[in-house]
N, C-alpha and C positions, 0 to 999 in steps of 0.2 A: 190531749196530753196523755191519757191512759194508753193509747195506741203506741205513742213514742216510748213510754216507759216499758211497756210490754215487749216492744221491738228491741230495746236496749238490753232487757233481761234475757231475751232469747239469744241475742248475740253474745252476751257474757257467758251464758250456759254453753253455747256451742264452742266458744273459745276455750272454756275450761275443759270440756270434753276432748277437744283437740290436743290440749297440753297433756292431759292424762294419757291419751292414746299414744302420743309421740314419746312420752317418757317410758311407757310400757315397752314400746318397740325398741327404744334405745337400750333398755335393760336387757331385753331378750337378746339383742345383737351383741352386747358386751359379754353376756354369759357364754354365747356361742364362740365369740373370739377367744375367751379364756380357755374353753374346752379345746379349741383347735391349737392354741399355742401349747397347751399341755401335751397334746397328741404329737405335735411337731417336735417337742423336746424329747419325748419318748422315742420317736423315729430317729432322731439324730443320735441318741445314745445307742440304739440298735445298729445304726449304720457304722458307728465307730467300732462297735464290738465285732461286726462282720468284717470290717477292713482288717482289724487285728487278727481275726481267725484266718482270713485269706492269706495274710502275710506269713502266718505260722505254717499253714499247710503248703504254701508255695516256696518255703525256704529252701535254698539250694542244697544245704546239708541233708535235709529231710528227704528231698527228691533223690539225691544221690544214694542215700542209705537204702531207700526202697528199691531203687534200680539194682543195686548190688544184691540185696538180701532176697527180695521176692522174684525178681525177673532174671537174676543171675547175669546181669550185664557187668561189663568191665571196661576199663579204658583201653583202647586198642594200642598196640605197639606203635612207636613213632614212624616206623616204615609203612604203616597202613593208613596214615593220615594224609588227606589230600585237601588242598585249599582251592576253592572255586571262586573266581572273581567274576562279578557281573559287569558286563559292558554297559556304559551309559550313553 
């Protein structure tokens, strides 16, 4: 009878240790998930800012202004414009 009781106690202790270990692992994984979600949110904000910055830098009016002021470019007269069609 003592052996059966000792066996049951050992199984109960092993089961309790398993529960504690699995809860600890679950908490660690949840904390890691929270960190990664926070990081993901920060990266999404940064991506939105970069897209806005790219659209600002690539705006047609800005490119045209730089072409005129820095590069001295101008729109060619209508007689110098040629249209090229691509055969398909």
